[in-house]
Z-matrix of the N, CA and C atoms (Angstrom, degrees):
N
C 1 1.415
C 2 1.450 1 114.06
N 3 1.353 2 122.09 1 122.48
C 4 1.419 3 123.65 2 -178.11
C 5 1.499 4 109.85 3 -93.88
N 6 1.398 5 110.65 4 144.03
C 7 1.491 6 115.51 5 -179.70
C 8 1.579 7 105.63 6 -101.45
N 9 1.280 8 119.28 7 141.62
C 10 1.450 9 122.97 8 169.18
C 11 1.526 10 112.04 9 -84.35
N 12 1.317 11 116.85 10 139.02
C 13 1.412 12 122.85 11 178.56
C 14 1.515 13 111.21 12 -109.66
N 15 1.244 14 115.92 13 129.85
C 16 1.480 15 120.10 14 179.57
C 17 1.492 16 106.42 15 -80.23
N 18 1.334 17 119.87 16 98.88
C 19 1.426 18 126.65 17 -176.60
C 20 1.573 19 112.69 18 -57.70
N 21 1.333 20 120.49 19 -48.93
C 22 1.451 21 117.85 20 178.11
C 23 1.539 22 112.28 21 -57.26
N 24 1.299 23 118.54 22 -38.35
C 25 1.384 24 122.24 23 -178.16
C 26 1.548 25 109.64 24 -68.58
N 27 1.266 26 120.25 25 -41.36
C 28 1.460 27 123.17 26 175.00
C 29 1.536 28 110.83 27 -63.85
N 30 1.297 29 115.76 28 -37.58
C 31 1.505 30 121.15 29 176.58
C 32 1.520 31 109.32 30 -57.44
N 33 1.337 32 113.48 31 -51.90
C 34 1.463 33 123.32 32 -177.88
C 35 1.531 34 109.92 33 -56.90
N 36 1.349 35 115.53 34 -49.01
C 37 1.468 36 120.52 35 177.50
C 38 1.540 37 110.27 36 -56.41
N 39 1.299 38 117.02 37 -48.82
C 40 1.449 39 119.37 38 -177.12
C 41 1.584 40 111.12 39 -63.63
N 42 1.283 41 117.33 40 -37.28
C 43 1.518 42 120.47 41 175.04
C 44 1.480 43 109.71 42 -61.04
N 45 1.362 44 119.90 43 -46.99
C 46 1.376 45 125.51 44 -176.52
C 47 1.570 46 109.57 45 -65.09
N 48 1.264 47 116.48 46 -39.71
C 49 1.499 48 120.72 47 177.70
C 50 1.538 49 110.54 48 -65.19
N 51 1.293 50 115.68 49 -44.51
C 52 1.492 51 118.61 50 -179.58
C 53 1.587 52 108.36 51 -63.92
N 54 1.319 53 118.73 52 -37.19
C 55 1.475 54 120.83 53 -179.60
C 56 1.464 55 111.14 54 -65.61
N 57 1.398 56 118.30 55 -43.23
C 58 1.470 57 123.81 56 178.18
C 59 1.494 58 112.93 57 -62.38
N 60 1.392 59 113.39 58 -38.53
C 61 1.479 60 117.68 59 -176.63
C 62 1.539 61 114.20 60 -84.57
N 63 1.405 62 114.63 61 -5.96
C 64 1.419 63 117.23 62 -178.56
C 65 1.572 64 108.36 63 -59.79
N 66 1.311 65 113.89 64 132.22
C 67 1.449 66 115.66 65 -178.05
C 68 1.579 67 114.41 66 -103.06
N 69 1.333 68 112.00 67 -15.36
C 70 1.482 69 115.66 68 176.19
C 71 1.575 70 107.76 69 -71.59
N 72 1.290 71 113.91 70 169.96
C 73 1.457 72 116.34 71 179.37
C 74 1.531 73 115.82 72 -67.24
N 75 1.287 74 119.73 73 147.88
C 76 1.386 75 124.02 74 -171.56
C 77 1.585 76 106.98 75 -124.16
N 78 1.296 77 115.78 76 165.92
C 79 1.488 78 123.37 77 167.24
C 80 1.503 79 106.98 78 -96.51
N 81 1.334 80 113.00 79 105.08
C 82 1.507 81 117.27 80 179.61
C 83 1.472 82 111.55 81 -110.36
N 84 1.371 83 112.96 82 129.97
C 85 1.480 84 119.52 83 178.07
C 86 1.531 85 107.12 84 -96.37
N 87 1.310 86 115.48 85 135.05
C 88 1.498 87 120.11 86 176.06
C 89 1.508 88 104.77 87 -127.93
N 90 1.388 89 111.55 88 116.57
C 91 1.491 90 121.08 89 -177.44
C 92 1.515 91 108.00 90 -128.77
N 93 1.309 92 114.88 91 150.93
C 94 1.442 93 115.13 92 173.98
C 95 1.495 94 110.91 93 -168.89
N 96 1.366 95 114.03 94 178.54
C 97 1.481 96 120.98 95 -176.97
C 98 1.484 97 113.39 96 -73.81
N 99 1.316 98 116.51 97 161.09
C 100 1.418 99 120.28 98 -178.41
C 101 1.588 100 110.31 99 -79.18
N 102 1.322 101 114.72 100 -18.62
C 103 1.471 102 122.27 101 -171.92
C 104 1.449 103 110.70 102 -96.34
N 105 1.310 104 116.52 103 77.57
C 106 1.510 105 119.67 104 -171.94
C 107 1.572 106 107.10 105 -123.35
N 108 1.285 107 117.09 106 124.73
C 109 1.496 108 120.13 107 173.80
C 110 1.520 109 111.99 108 -56.58
N 111 1.282 110 117.63 109 147.24
C 112 1.484 111 124.18 110 -175.78
C 113 1.513 112 112.64 111 -55.56
N 114 1.341 113 116.96 112 -37.43
C 115 1.519 114 119.63 113 179.06
C 116 1.499 115 108.43 114 -64.25
N 117 1.344 116 118.93 115 -43.31
C 118 1.436 117 121.54 116 179.17
C 119 1.506 118 112.70 117 -65.50
N 120 1.355 119 115.86 118 -37.59
C 121 1.481 120 121.63 119 174.21
C 122 1.524 121 109.68 120 -53.86
N 123 1.245 122 117.23 121 -44.93
C 124 1.538 123 122.79 122 -179.26
C 125 1.509 124 109.41 123 -59.90
N 126 1.387 125 116.01 124 -44.81
C 127 1.446 126 117.31 125 177.85
C 128 1.494 127 116.08 126 -62.88
N 129 1.359 128 114.62 127 -40.24
C 130 1.475 129 121.74 128 179.29
C 131 1.500 130 109.89 129 -64.73
N 132 1.323 131 114.13 130 -42.34
C 133 1.590 132 121.21 131 176.98
C 134 1.506 133 106.91 132 -60.04
N 135 1.267 134 117.82 133 -45.06
C 136 1.522 135 120.40 134 -178.25
C 137 1.583 136 111.65 135 -64.26
N 138 1.328 137 112.95 136 -43.54
C 139 1.467 138 118.46 137 176.56
C 140 1.530 139 112.00 138 -59.47
N 141 1.371 140 115.72 139 -47.87
C 142 1.497 141 114.50 140 -178.30
C 143 1.540 142 110.42 141 -68.32
N 144 1.313 143 116.79 142 -34.16
C 145 1.439 144 119.24 143 175.57
C 146 1.512 145 113.42 144 -58.09
N 147 1.393 146 114.60 145 -47.12
C 148 1.477 147 119.12 146 177.00
C 149 1.508 148 112.56 147 -65.68
N 150 1.260 149 117.58 148 -40.51
C 151 1.547 150 121.44 149 -179.81
C 152 1.552 151 107.54 150 -60.31
N 153 1.303 152 120.81 151 -48.04
C 154 1.389 153 123.84 152 -177.84
C 155 1.540 154 112.41 153 -72.28
N 156 1.272 155 117.32 154 -40.09
C 157 1.516 156 122.20 155 174.76
C 158 1.537 157 110.43 156 -58.24
N 159 1.389 158 115.57 157 -32.38
C 160 1.422 159 116.64 158 174.97
C 161 1.523 160 118.41 159 -80.03
N 162 1.361 161 114.09 160 5.29
C 163 1.406 162 122.69 161 174.36
C 164 1.557 163 116.43 162 92.45
N 165 1.354 164 116.08 163 11.70
C 166 1.400 165 122.22 164 174.90
C 167 1.528 166 111.70 165 -80.77
N 168 1.367 167 114.30 166 144.73
C 169 1.472 168 118.43 167 171.87
C 170 1.525 169 108.71 168 -85.78
N 171 1.279 170 118.44 169 130.63
C 172 1.426 171 124.11 170 -177.04
C 173 1.545 172 111.57 171 -107.11
N 174 1.299 173 115.26 172 130.34
C 175 1.422 174 121.54 173 178.31
C 176 1.493 175 109.24 174 -119.59
N 177 1.364 176 117.57 175 136.31
C 178 1.467 177 121.91 176 178.97
C 179 1.502 178 112.07 177 -153.60
N 180 1.254 179 120.36 178 -179.33
C 181 1.449 180 122.78 179 173.46
C 182 1.526 181 108.92 180 -109.13
N 183 1.341 182 117.16 181 -177.68
C 184 1.412 183 120.92 182 -169.63
C 185 1.483 184 117.58 183 -100.00
N 186 1.309 185 120.62 184 8.66
C 187 1.453 186 124.08 185 -177.40
C 188 1.497 187 113.63 186 -67.95
N 189 1.324 188 112.52 187 160.31
C 190 1.503 189 116.14 188 174.72
C 191 1.552 190 110.54 189 -70.02
N 192 1.283 191 117.62 190 177.53
C 193 1.479 192 119.50 191 175.75
C 194 1.501 193 110.49 192 83.18
N 195 1.315 194 115.46 193 -129.73
C 196 1.461 195 121.07 194 -176.30
C 197 1.514 196 115.27 195 -59.83
N 198 1.346 197 116.90 196 -42.80
C 199 1.513 198 118.97 197 -179.13
C 200 1.515 199 110.11 198 -68.23
N 201 1.296 200 119.30 199 -36.32
C 202 1.484 201 120.63 200 179.59
C 203 1.489 202 107.51 201 -66.75
N 204 1.319 203 119.06 202 -39.74
C 205 1.441 204 121.32 203 179.96
C 206 1.536 205 110.05 204 -63.68
N 207 1.360 206 115.67 205 -40.39
C 208 1.476 207 119.85 206 -179.74
C 209 1.562 208 109.28 207 -63.63
N 210 1.266 209 114.56 208 -40.62
C 211 1.562 210 119.17 209 175.42
C 212 1.498 211 112.45 210 -62.74
N 213 1.292 212 117.24 211 -42.05
C 214 1.497 213 116.17 212 175.37
C 215 1.531 214 114.08 213 -59.67
N 216 1.237 215 114.60 214 -49.61
C 217 1.469 216 118.63 215 179.34
C 218 1.480 217 113.74 216 -58.97
N 219 1.356 218 117.52 217 -47.91
C 220 1.494 219 123.03 218 -179.29
C 221 1.561 220 108.60 219 -64.65
N 222 1.280 221 118.54 220 -38.13
C 223 1.495 222 121.21 221 -177.87
C 224 1.550 223 108.90 222 -64.57
N 225 1.293 224 114.00 223 -39.06
C 226 1.537 225 119.85 224 -179.36
C 227 1.515 226 108.26 225 -65.33
N 228 1.338 227 118.07 226 -40.81
C 229 1.459 228 121.52 227 -171.85
C 230 1.546 229 110.32 228 -82.93
N 231 1.320 230 121.36 229 -50.75
C 232 1.496 231 121.69 230 176.67
C 233 1.522 232 106.79 231 -171.43
N 234 1.310 233 115.63 232 102.39
C 235 1.528 234 120.57 233 -179.01
C 236 1.436 235 114.43 234 -56.94
N 237 1.325 236 118.60 235 -24.87
C 238 1.505 237 124.19 236 -178.97
C 239 1.579 238 111.02 237 -68.69
N 240 1.276 239 115.79 238 -21.54
C 241 1.527 240 119.99 239 -175.54
C 242 1.531 241 109.91 240 -98.48
N 243 1.329 242 119.71 241 10.92
C 244 1.463 243 122.71 242 177.30
C 245 1.460 244 112.45 243 -112.81
N 246 1.326 245 113.50 244 132.06
C 247 1.473 246 120.47 245 173.39
C 248 1.464 247 105.68 246 -121.65
N 249 1.406 248 119.25 247 127.91
C 250 1.415 249 120.38 248 172.85
C 251 1.533 250 109.87 249 -112.61
N 252 1.228 251 120.03 250 123.32
C 253 1.476 252 126.98 251 177.07
C 254 1.531 253 107.81 252 -99.78
N 255 1.303 254 118.51 253 120.36
C 256 1.488 255 123.04 254 179.89
C 257 1.562 256 106.87 255 -92.17
N 258 1.303 257 115.72 256 147.75
C 259 1.478 258 121.64 257 174.53
C 260 1.514 259 110.20 258 -71.32
N 261 1.298 260 118.81 259 -27.10
C 262 1.432 261 123.73 260 -176.67
C 263 1.483 262 106.86 261 -143.04
N 264 1.285 263 116.65 262 -168.38
C 265 1.488 264 121.13 263 -178.94
C 266 1.579 265 110.20 264 -71.76
N 267 1.278 266 113.97 265 160.11
C 268 1.511 267 119.02 266 -179.88
C 269 1.546 268 110.34 267 -57.99
N 270 1.344 269 118.59 268 -38.10
C 271 1.456 270 121.83 269 179.58
C 272 1.437 271 113.25 270 -63.00
N 273 1.353 272 123.03 271 -25.56
C 274 1.428 273 125.51 272 -179.07
C 275 1.612 274 110.06 273 -86.93
N 276 1.340 275 117.70 274 -0.78
C 277 1.421 276 119.90 275 178.02
C 278 1.479 277 112.34 276 -80.02
N 279 1.312 278 124.51 277 152.07
C 280 1.434 279 125.91 278 -178.93
C 281 1.557 280 108.15 279 -60.98
N 282 1.352 281 115.18 280 144.09
C 283 1.470 282 123.27 281 -179.71
C 284 1.508 283 111.19 282 -45.61
N 285 1.363 284 115.78 283 -48.83
C 286 1.431 285 123.44 284 -173.44
C 287 1.552 286 111.30 285 -65.19
N 288 1.280 287 120.52 286 -20.54
C 289 1.442 288 126.54 287 -179.89
C 290 1.532 289 109.48 288 -89.37
N 291 1.308 290 117.91 289 -37.43
C 292 1.486 291 121.06 290 -173.74
C 293 1.497 292 115.42 291 -52.16
N 294 1.338 293 116.16 292 -45.66
C 295 1.479 294 117.15 293 -176.37
C 296 1.541 295 111.42 294 -59.91
N 297 1.354 296 116.24 295 -40.18
C 298 1.496 297 119.59 296 177.51
C 299 1.545 298 109.60 297 -67.35
N 300 1.300 299 117.42 298 -44.30
C 301 1.427 300 123.68 299 -176.68
C 302 1.599 301 112.99 300 -60.08
N 303 1.322 302 111.38 301 -39.09
C 304 1.464 303 116.77 302 179.20
C 305 1.409 304 113.98 303 -60.94
N 306 1.314 305 120.24 304 -17.33
C 307 1.423 306 126.14 305 -179.20
C 308 1.528 307 114.62 306 -89.78
N 309 1.330 308 113.00 307 -8.06
C 310 1.468 309 120.11 308 -173.11
C 311 1.591 310 108.20 309 -81.18
N 312 1.250 311 119.02 310 128.60
C 313 1.500 312 125.49 311 -176.94
C 314 1.534 313 108.75 312 -69.77
N 315 1.314 314 115.88 313 -51.58
C 316 1.478 315 122.43 314 -177.46
C 317 1.529 316 111.40 315 -100.75
N 318 1.241 317 116.47 316 79.14
C 319 1.473 318 121.72 317 -179.10
C 320 1.536 319 108.24 318 -105.55
N 321 1.327 320 113.95 319 128.75
C 322 1.508 321 118.01 320 177.96
C 323 1.541 322 104.68 321 -116.12
N 324 1.353 323 114.37 322 120.45
C 325 1.504 324 122.07 323 176.47
C 326 1.481 325 106.73 324 -96.29
N 327 1.331 326 115.68 325 155.31
C 328 1.410 327 124.66 326 171.47
C 329 1.489 328 114.35 327 -128.22
N 330 1.390 329 118.44 328 68.30
C 331 1.424 330 124.81 329 -177.21
C 332 1.551 331 113.71 330 -58.89
N 333 1.371 332 117.78 331 -26.10
C 334 1.366 333 120.84 332 178.77
C 335 1.573 334 112.42 333 -65.04
N 336 1.304 335 117.49 334 -15.64
C 337 1.432 336 122.79 335 177.24
C 338 1.531 337 113.14 336 -96.12
N 339 1.346 338 117.19 337 6.42
C 340 1.507 339 116.71 338 -177.98
C 341 1.525 340 113.82 339 -64.27
N 342 1.331 341 118.23 340 -22.01
C 343 1.456 342 122.33 341 -177.96
C 344 1.534 343 112.57 342 -85.30
N 345 1.361 344 114.60 343 -10.20
C 346 1.469 345 121.81 344 179.74
C 347 1.527 346 110.69 345 -84.51
N 348 1.272 347 116.34 346 161.23
C 349 1.484 348 120.18 347 171.38
C 350 1.557 349 107.19 348 -70.89
N 351 1.308 350 113.95 349 156.58
C 352 1.529 351 117.85 350 -178.99
C 353 1.480 352 108.59 351 -58.19
N 354 1.312 353 120.26 352 -43.08
C 355 1.492 354 120.84 353 179.89
C 356 1.512 355 113.18 354 -59.84
N 357 1.376 356 117.76 355 -42.14
C 358 1.417 357 120.99 356 178.58
C 359 1.591 358 108.03 357 -64.33
N 360 1.306 359 117.58 358 -49.75
C 361 1.348 360 123.58 359 -174.39
C 362 1.551 361 112.02 360 -61.91
N 363 1.380 362 113.49 361 -38.56
C 364 1.494 363 121.15 362 179.00
C 365 1.470 364 110.59 363 -65.34
N 366 1.344 365 115.24 364 -41.25
C 367 1.557 366 118.19 365 178.67
C 368 1.491 367 111.27 366 -60.55
N 369 1.366 368 116.85 367 -44.52
C 370 1.439 369 119.80 368 175.46
C 371 1.490 370 116.29 369 -62.57
N 372 1.368 371 113.30 370 -39.62
C 373 1.443 372 119.97 371 176.78
C 374 1.438 373 112.68 372 -63.89
N 375 1.286 374 121.73 373 -41.83
C 376 1.414 375 129.28 374 178.35
C 377 1.583 376 111.36 375 -62.68
N 378 1.383 377 114.80 376 -40.77
C 379 1.415 378 118.51 377 173.74
C 380 1.492 379 113.76 378 -60.97
N 381 1.305 380 116.23 379 -42.44
C 382 1.497 381 121.91 380 176.70
C 383 1.587 382 109.06 381 -62.02
N 384 1.237 383 119.99 382 -44.00
C 385 1.471 384 125.33 383 -178.85
C 386 1.509 385 104.91 384 -62.41
N 387 1.314 386 120.71 385 -48.48
C 388 1.522 387 121.72 386 -176.61
C 389 1.525 388 111.20 387 -61.28
N 390 1.337 389 116.22 388 -38.30
C 391 1.459 390 116.55 389 -176.04
C 392 1.595 391 108.95 390 -71.27
N 393 1.310 392 115.07 391 -22.65
C 394 1.493 393 117.53 392 -179.83
C 395 1.559 394 115.82 393 -87.00
N 396 1.321 395 113.55 394 -13.06
C 397 1.494 396 117.44 395 -169.95
C 398 1.588 397 108.80 396 -105.56
N 399 1.316 398 113.12 397 166.02
C 400 1.483 399 121.49 398 174.31
C 401 1.567 400 109.71 399 -103.75
N 402 1.312 401 111.30 400 -24.56
C 403 1.498 402 119.51 401 -173.32
C 404 1.503 403 109.32 402 -142.65
N 405 1.319 404 118.17 403 137.36
C 406 1.439 405 122.73 404 179.55
C 407 1.606 406 108.90 405 -116.18
N 408 1.321 407 116.69 406 127.28
C 409 1.410 408 119.63 407 168.12
C 410 1.525 409 110.21 408 -113.42
N 411 1.264 410 120.23 409 127.21
C 412 1.413 411 123.01 410 -172.20
C 413 1.497 412 114.04 411 -132.12
N 414 1.382 413 117.52 412 137.95
C 415 1.369 414 124.44 413 -179.93
C 416 1.518 415 107.24 414 -118.79
N 417 1.373 416 115.47 415 119.22
C 418 1.515 417 118.72 416 -170.59
C 419 1.543 418 108.36 417 -150.01
N 420 1.363 419 112.77 418 172.66
C 421 1.395 420 123.62 419 169.48
C 422 1.516 421 105.30 420 -104.45
N 423 1.369 422 117.93 421 164.98
C 424 1.467 423 120.84 422 -175.76
C 425 1.571 424 106.68 423 -69.71
N 426 1.298 425 122.69 424 -11.84
C 427 1.402 426 122.20 425 178.31
C 428 1.550 427 113.27 426 -109.38
N 429 1.283 428 115.20 427 15.00
C 430 1.492 429 120.59 428 176.75
C 431 1.500 430 111.84 429 -81.52
N 432 1.359 431 112.20 430 78.23
C 433 1.466 432 121.48 431 -171.51
C 434 1.542 433 111.95 432 -49.58
N 435 1.309 434 119.08 433 -57.23
C 436 1.414 435 125.39 434 -173.87
C 437 1.535 436 109.90 435 -56.38
N 438 1.294 437 117.12 436 -52.30
C 439 1.451 438 123.87 437 -179.63
C 440 1.539 439 111.87 438 -61.24
N 441 1.272 440 116.94 439 -47.03
C 442 1.542 441 119.16 440 177.99
C 443 1.520 442 112.31 441 -62.40
N 444 1.281 443 116.21 442 -34.77
C 445 1.528 444 119.28 443 175.38
C 446 1.522 445 106.60 444 -68.50
N 447 1.285 446 121.04 445 -42.41
C 448 1.457 447 123.08 446 179.46
C 449 1.577 448 108.58 447 -59.81
N 450 1.317 449 116.57 448 -43.99
C 451 1.501 450 117.61 449 174.23
C 452 1.475 451 114.80 450 -58.17
N 453 1.385 452 115.22 451 -42.30
C 454 1.474 453 118.22 452 176.97
C 455 1.478 454 111.98 453 -62.33
N 456 1.355 455 116.87 454 -42.73
C 457 1.448 456 120.28 455 -179.46
C 458 1.544 457 110.78 456 -65.42
N 459 1.284 458 116.05 457 -36.32
C 460 1.481 459 118.28 458 177.50
C 461 1.540 460 111.61 459 -68.76
N 462 1.269 461 118.03 460 -37.34
C 463 1.473 462 121.26 461 172.56
C 464 1.507 463 111.48 462 -63.73
N 465 1.276 464 117.73 463 -40.55
C 466 1.509 465 120.87 464 177.48
C 467 1.508 466 110.41 465 -59.65
N 468 1.373 467 115.91 466 -37.02
C 469 1.474 468 121.19 467 175.39
C 470 1.489 469 115.05 468 -82.28
N 471 1.356 470 119.39 469 12.05
C 472 1.417 471 126.55 470 177.46
C 473 1.512 472 113.11 471 61.49
N 474 1.280 473 117.26 472 32.82
C 475 1.474 474 123.53 473 171.99
C 476 1.461 475 110.97 474 -81.15
N 477 1.315 476 119.15 475 148.67
C 478 1.465 477 121.32 476 173.80
C 479 1.540 478 104.25 477 -77.61
N 480 1.362 479 114.50 478 123.52
C 481 1.475 480 120.27 479 -176.26
C 482 1.494 481 107.90 480 -120.11
N 483 1.392 482 114.92 481 129.70
C 484 1.424 483 118.06 482 174.15
C 485 1.548 484 103.33 483 -121.53
N 486 1.308 485 117.22 484 126.75
C 487 1.411 486 121.92 485 -172.90
C 488 1.599 487 107.93 486 -122.71
N 489 1.360 488 116.15 487 122.77
C 490 1.414 489 122.12 488 -179.48
C 491 1.595 490 104.45 489 -109.97
N 492 1.334 491 114.64 490 134.91
C 493 1.421 492 122.13 491 177.87
C 494 1.476 493 109.30 492 -104.95
N 495 1.395 494 114.51 493 139.40
C 496 1.430 495 117.66 494 177.12
C 497 1.540 496 112.00 495 -92.08
N 498 1.342 497 116.47 496 -16.69
C 499 1.455 498 116.84 497 175.71
C 500 1.493 499 113.66 498 -115.48
């Protein structure tokens, strides 16, 4: 009995395997929810620190929680390998985030999105981040609609996606 092999699926698997095994530096996006327990923030900070220390370029957004922890870790390792893309202009960011964001060398603002809701602007921002990365690491809850859609979009673009759930 012969088995049929779905060649596009095998091709996707081989592409993902090659991306995971790539030893040269990568563009890694790290995104996550704002509602992150402090112990988890320390783990995310450590992960971003290690990723940047290994020579990877880290992309994230400017929200509090997971993204802020990723920024702290990357800034400690090598601020030149961090790019933060904001959903809106810097002035629209929460006051507690602005001080940290003002220290970021590669900061991309999107003032054209200031008239949008934060959810709409965040979805557009996440799309931009995904197009710029090779791999996405995401920290979410099962009801984190925007983040889960971002992961789906990244998978559709054949990016390597690692999704961690808090619940």
